[in-house]
C-alpha positions as CSV (number, residue, x, y, z in Angstrom):
1,M,3.1,3.3,-9.6
2,P,4.9,4.5,-6.5
3,H,4.8,8.6,-6.4
4,R,1.3,8.6,-7.8
5,S,-1.6,9.5,-5.4
6,P,-4.4,9.0,-5.2
7,A,-4.9,5.6,-6.0
8,T,-7.6,4.4,-8.7
9,S,-9.7,2.4,-10.2
10,V,-11.1,2.6,-13.6
11,R,-13.2,1.1,-15.9
12,A,-12.9,-0.4,-19.1
13,P,-11.3,1.2,-21.9
14,R,-12.4,3.7,-24.6
15,T,-10.6,4.5,-27.7
16,A,-8.8,7.8,-28.0
17,S,-6.0,9.1,-31.0
18,A,-2.7,10.3,-30.7
19,T,-0.3,10.8,-33.4
20,G,2.7,8.3,-33.3
21,L,5.4,6.9,-35.7
22,H,3.4,6.2,-38.8
23,G,0.3,7.9,-38.3
24,K,-2.6,7.7,-35.9
25,L,-1.9,5.2,-33.1
26,H,-5.2,4.3,-31.2
27,L,-4.8,4.3,-27.3
28,P,-6.7,3.1,-24.9
29,A,-8.2,6.1,-22.2
30,V,-9.7,5.5,-19.0
31,E,-12.4,7.0,-16.9
32,V,-11.3,7.3,-13.3
33,V,-14.3,5.7,-10.8
34,I,-13.0,6.0,-7.9
35,A,-10.1,7.8,-5.7
36,Y,-9.2,7.4,-1.9
37,P,-6.0,9.4,-0.3
38,G,-2.7,7.3,-0.2
39,L,-1.7,6.5,3.2
40,D,0.9,8.7,4.7
41,K,3.5,7.6,6.3
42,H,5.5,10.0,7.9
43,V,2.7,10.7,10.6
44,A,4.2,10.4,13.9
45,S,0.7,9.1,15.8
46,D,1.5,7.8,18.9
47,A,0.3,4.4,17.3
48,V,3.1,4.9,15.2
49,K,5.3,5.4,17.4
50,F,3.8,2.7,19.8
51,L,4.1,0.0,16.6
52,E,7.8,0.8,16.0
53,T,8.8,0.0,19.4
54,L,7.5,-3.6,18.8
55,R,8.2,-4.6,15.2
56,P,11.4,-6.4,14.4
57,P,14.1,-4.8,13.8
58,D,15.3,-5.8,10.8
59,T,11.7,-3.9,9.6
60,Q,11.3,-0.4,8.0
61,K,8.6,2.4,6.7
62,C,7.8,2.0,2.9
63,N,5.8,2.7,0.4
64,V,3.8,0.6,-2.0
65,A,2.4,1.0,-4.9
66,F,-1.2,-0.5,-4.1
67,G,-4.2,0.6,-2.1
68,T,-5.4,0.4,1.2
69,E,-8.9,2.2,3.0
70,G,-5.5,3.6,5.5
71,G,-5.5,7.1,4.0
72,L,-9.3,7.3,4.3
73,F,-9.1,6.3,8.3
74,Q,-6.1,8.7,8.3
75,A,-7.9,11.5,6.6
76,V,-10.6,11.6,9.2
77,G,-7.9,12.0,12.1
78,I,-8.2,7.9,12.8
79,P,-4.4,7.1,13.9
80,T,-3.6,4.6,10.8
81,V,-0.8,1.9,10.6
82,V,-1.0,-0.6,7.5
83,C,1.5,-3.6,8.4
84,G,1.5,-7.5,7.9
85,P,4.0,-10.8,7.7
86,G,6.6,-10.8,4.6
87,S,8.0,-8.4,2.1
88,I,6.6,-6.3,-0.6
89,E,8.9,-7.3,-2.9
90,Q,7.3,-11.0,-2.6
91,G,3.9,-9.4,-2.2
92,H,0.8,-8.2,-4.3
93,K,2.5,-10.2,-7.8
94,A,2.2,-13.4,-9.6
95,D,3.9,-16.2,-7.4
96,E,3.4,-14.6,-4.0
97,Y,4.7,-15.7,-0.4
98,V,5.0,-15.6,2.8
99,T,7.9,-17.8,4.0
100,V,7.6,-19.7,7.6
101,E,10.0,-17.3,9.4
102,E,8.0,-14.4,8.2
103,L,4.9,-15.6,9.4
104,K,6.9,-16.5,13.0
105,D,7.7,-12.8,13.2
106,C,4.8,-11.7,12.7
107,L,3.2,-14.1,15.1
108,S,6.0,-12.5,17.8
109,F,4.8,-9.3,16.6
110,L,1.2,-9.4,17.8
111,E,2.2,-11.5,20.9
112,R,4.1,-8.5,21.7
113,L,1.0,-5.7,20.5
114,V,-1.1,-8.2,22.9
115,Q,0.9,-8.3,25.7
116,A,1.5,-4.3,25.6
117,R,-1.9,-3.3,25.8
């Protein structure tokens, strides 16, 4: 869920009850076993500003509905950026893919990163 933070992992469901249209409806309950802070994309650290100068012009920052350790690093003051090739529209789901052109864009980004250091 895009607006939910922190991200969570869960154990096997247990049974809980709720009243439905036709009496009792048994719903699974979950137990949170791990939680971590989301990554704040609005942080204007030097690392973020630097990488924004190198990214392809048609890319943009966005929130995504999956977890990363980036929020843990950011929470303790380490400038953090999570990036990669492709579009989130095709990633982290069934039949995900990255096009050859997107891989070429990523390679160009990495080359600019190495040359800029």
